[in-house]
C-alpha positions as CSV (number, residue, x, y, z in Angstrom):
1,M,2.6,12.1,-28.1
2,S,4.7,11.2,-25.1
3,G,3.7,8.5,-22.7
4,A,0.7,7.2,-24.7
5,T,-0.1,4.6,-27.3
6,V,-3.1,6.2,-28.8
7,V,-2.1,8.5,-31.6
8,L,-4.4,10.9,-33.5
9,S,-3.8,11.3,-37.2
10,E,-3.6,14.7,-38.6
11,L,-7.0,14.6,-39.8
12,E,-8.3,13.4,-36.4
13,H,-6.3,16.1,-34.5
14,D,-7.8,18.8,-36.9
15,A,-11.3,17.5,-36.3
16,L,-10.8,17.5,-32.6
17,T,-9.4,21.1,-32.8
18,E,-12.7,22.1,-34.8
19,L,-14.9,20.4,-32.2
20,V,-13.2,22.1,-29.4
21,N,-13.4,25.5,-31.0
22,I,-17.0,25.1,-31.7
23,G,-17.5,24.0,-28.2
24,V,-15.6,27.0,-26.7
25,S,-17.5,29.6,-29.0
26,R,-20.8,28.1,-27.6
27,A,-19.4,28.4,-24.1
28,A,-18.4,31.9,-24.7
29,A,-21.9,32.7,-25.9
30,S,-23.3,31.2,-22.7
31,L,-20.9,33.3,-20.6
32,R,-21.9,36.4,-22.5
33,N,-25.5,35.8,-21.7
34,M,-24.5,35.2,-18.1
35,V,-22.5,38.5,-17.5
36,G,-24.0,40.7,-20.0
37,E,-20.7,41.8,-21.5
38,Q,-18.7,41.1,-24.6
39,V,-16.9,37.7,-24.1
40,T,-14.4,36.2,-26.6
41,L,-12.7,32.9,-26.2
42,S,-10.3,31.4,-28.6
43,V,-8.1,28.2,-28.7
44,P,-4.9,28.7,-30.7
45,S,-3.8,25.1,-30.2
46,V,-4.9,21.7,-29.0
47,E,-2.2,19.3,-27.7
48,V,-2.4,15.7,-26.6
49,V,0.3,15.1,-24.1
50,S,1.2,13.0,-21.0
51,R,0.1,14.2,-17.6
52,K,3.8,14.8,-16.8
53,S,4.2,16.9,-20.0
54,A,1.0,18.9,-19.1
55,A,2.4,19.6,-15.6
56,T,5.7,20.8,-17.2
57,L,4.0,23.0,-19.7
58,I,2.1,24.7,-17.0
59,R,5.2,25.1,-14.9
60,E,7.1,26.7,-17.8
61,R,4.4,29.2,-18.5
62,E,3.2,30.0,-15.1
63,S,5.5,30.6,-12.1
64,G,2.7,31.6,-9.6
65,E,0.0,30.0,-7.7
66,L,-2.8,28.6,-9.9
67,V,-6.6,28.2,-9.4
68,A,-8.7,25.7,-11.2
69,V,-12.3,24.6,-11.5
70,R,-12.7,20.9,-11.8
71,Q,-15.6,18.9,-13.1
72,D,-15.6,15.2,-13.7
73,F,-17.4,13.9,-16.8
74,E,-18.7,10.5,-17.8
75,G,-20.1,8.9,-20.8
76,A,-18.9,7.3,-24.1
77,F,-15.5,8.9,-23.1
78,S,-14.8,9.7,-19.4
79,G,-12.4,11.9,-17.5
80,R,-11.8,15.1,-15.6
81,A,-12.1,18.6,-17.0
82,L,-10.2,21.7,-15.5
83,L,-10.5,25.3,-16.3
84,I,-7.1,26.8,-15.0
85,F,-6.2,30.3,-14.4
86,P,-3.2,32.0,-12.7
87,Q,-4.3,33.1,-9.3
88,S,-3.3,36.8,-10.4
89,N,-6.0,36.6,-13.1
90,S,-8.8,35.1,-11.1
91,L,-9.7,38.2,-9.2
92,A,-9.8,40.1,-12.6
93,L,-12.2,37.4,-13.9
94,V,-14.4,37.9,-10.7
95,Q,-14.6,41.6,-11.2
96,A,-15.5,41.1,-14.8
97,V,-18.1,38.6,-14.2
98,T,-19.7,40.7,-11.4
99,G,-19.6,43.9,-13.5
100,D,-16.9,45.8,-11.4
101,E,-19.4,46.3,-8.6
102,L,-17.4,44.7,-5.8
103,D,-14.5,46.2,-3.9
104,A,-11.4,44.1,-3.6
105,K,-12.4,42.6,-0.3
106,D,-15.9,41.5,-1.5
107,A,-14.5,40.3,-4.8
108,L,-12.2,38.0,-2.9
109,A,-15.1,36.8,-0.8
110,M,-17.1,36.0,-3.9
111,E,-14.2,34.6,-5.8
112,G,-14.8,30.8,-5.2
113,E,-18.5,31.1,-6.2
114,A,-17.9,33.3,-9.2
115,L,-15.0,31.0,-10.4
116,A,-17.2,27.9,-10.0
117,E,-20.0,29.4,-11.9
118,T,-17.6,30.6,-14.6
119,G,-15.9,27.2,-14.9
120,N,-19.3,25.4,-15.0
121,V,-20.5,27.6,-17.8
122,V,-17.3,27.1,-19.8
123,L,-16.6,23.6,-19.3
124,N,-20.2,22.4,-19.4
125,G,-20.8,24.4,-22.5
126,C,-17.6,23.1,-24.3
127,L,-18.1,19.4,-23.4
128,A,-21.8,19.4,-23.9
129,T,-21.3,20.8,-27.5
130,M,-18.6,18.4,-28.2
131,A,-20.7,15.4,-26.9
132,N,-23.7,16.7,-29.0
133,M,-21.6,16.8,-32.2
134,L,-20.2,13.3,-31.5
135,K,-23.8,12.1,-31.0
136,R,-23.3,10.7,-27.4
137,P,-24.7,11.8,-24.0
138,L,-22.3,13.1,-21.4
139,S,-22.9,13.8,-17.7
140,M,-20.9,16.2,-15.6
141,S,-20.4,16.6,-11.8
142,L,-20.8,19.7,-9.9
143,P,-17.8,22.3,-10.1
144,E,-15.1,22.3,-7.5
145,V,-12.5,25.1,-7.1
146,M,-8.9,23.8,-6.6
147,R,-5.7,25.6,-5.9
148,G,-2.1,24.6,-6.3
149,N,-0.1,23.7,-9.3
150,G,0.2,21.4,-12.4
151,D,1.4,18.5,-10.4
152,L,-1.6,18.6,-8.3
153,F,-4.1,19.3,-11.1
154,F,-2.9,16.6,-13.3
155,E,-2.8,13.7,-10.7
156,L,-5.2,11.1,-12.0
157,S,-7.2,9.1,-9.3
158,A,-5.8,5.7,-8.3
159,R,-8.2,3.7,-10.5
160,D,-6.7,5.2,-13.6
161,D,-3.7,3.8,-15.3
162,D,-0.4,5.5,-15.4
163,Q,-0.6,6.2,-19.1
164,G,-3.3,8.8,-18.7
165,V,-3.2,11.6,-21.2
166,V,-4.3,15.2,-21.2
167,L,-6.0,17.2,-23.9
168,F,-4.3,20.6,-23.3
169,L,-5.8,23.8,-24.6
170,Y,-4.4,27.1,-24.3
171,I,-7.0,29.8,-24.2
172,N,-7.2,33.6,-24.7
173,F,-10.1,34.8,-22.6
174,S,-11.5,38.2,-22.9
175,I,-14.4,39.8,-20.9
176,S,-15.2,43.4,-21.5
177,G,-11.8,44.4,-22.7
178,R,-9.9,42.3,-20.1
179,D,-7.4,39.9,-21.4
180,I,-7.3,36.8,-19.1
181,R,-5.3,33.9,-20.4
182,G,-6.0,30.4,-19.1
183,Y,-6.0,26.7,-20.0
184,I,-8.6,23.9,-20.4
185,A,-7.4,20.5,-19.7
186,M,-9.3,17.3,-20.2
187,L,-7.7,14.3,-18.3
188,M,-8.4,10.9,-19.7
189,N,-7.1,7.4,-19.4
190,L,-6.1,5.5,-22.6
191,P,-9.4,3.6,-23.0
192,S,-11.2,7.0,-22.9
193,L,-8.9,8.4,-25.4
194,E,-9.4,5.4,-27.7
195,A,-13.1,5.9,-27.3
196,L,-12.8,9.4,-28.3
197,K,-10.7,8.6,-31.2
198,V,-13.5,6.2,-32.5
199,L,-16.0,8.8,-32.1
200,I,-13.9,11.4,-34.0
201,G,-13.5,9.0,-36.8
202,E,-17.4,8.7,-37.1
203,F,-17.7,12.5,-36.9
204,I,-15.2,12.8,-39.8
205,E,-17.2,10.3,-41.9
206,R,-20.5,12.0,-41.2
207,V,-19.0,15.5,-42.2
208,M,-17.3,14.0,-45.4
209,T,-20.5,12.2,-46.4
210,A,-22.4,15.5,-45.8
211,D,-20.0,17.2,-48.0
212,D,-20.2,14.7,-50.6
213,L,-23.9,14.9,-50.8
214,G,-23.7,18.7,-50.9
215,R,-21.4,18.6,-53.9
216,L,-23.8,16.0,-55.6
217,G,-26.6,18.3,-54.9
């Protein structure tokens, strides 16, 4: 893990991946209720990388303009969550969310509102589920739509140290048959990552204890 001193063990990484996947599946269910269409979200991989590496990953995969929904979160671990799409995918997402009832001009006008709502459902659903499973409360700011590139998105605020890290999730996103790729990124400083590591350890202990009790039963 470049640029960071907090290292997750293989077991901790597996547990984090499981938490993220459960969170994303809950978010997909919430989005499905919102749009009334079949929604699938999957997370093939979870990586913990430096901010610079996250920006490089985005740059290597996406050459065009990007749009992101940003929400800050605070609690036992704090940071910034981003749901990122290529600009070319964002209008397809808006059309899917609005049920194809808008022409291109109206879809463009609705884009910011629809993206903010979608981002709120996905990021809130994902993080709230993770927080619940880690048995800690988490509060989130209102969604904000940003446009730019990875260098802009992964710039942590001045109060954060330079060793900030990014939980970088590539997601496969499908609404009513449309395949819309994207990314979820959670930016945290090292103290927050250390706090998350401790909570993941407690989660692993709870799961293992439950499994042991189940076998005894």
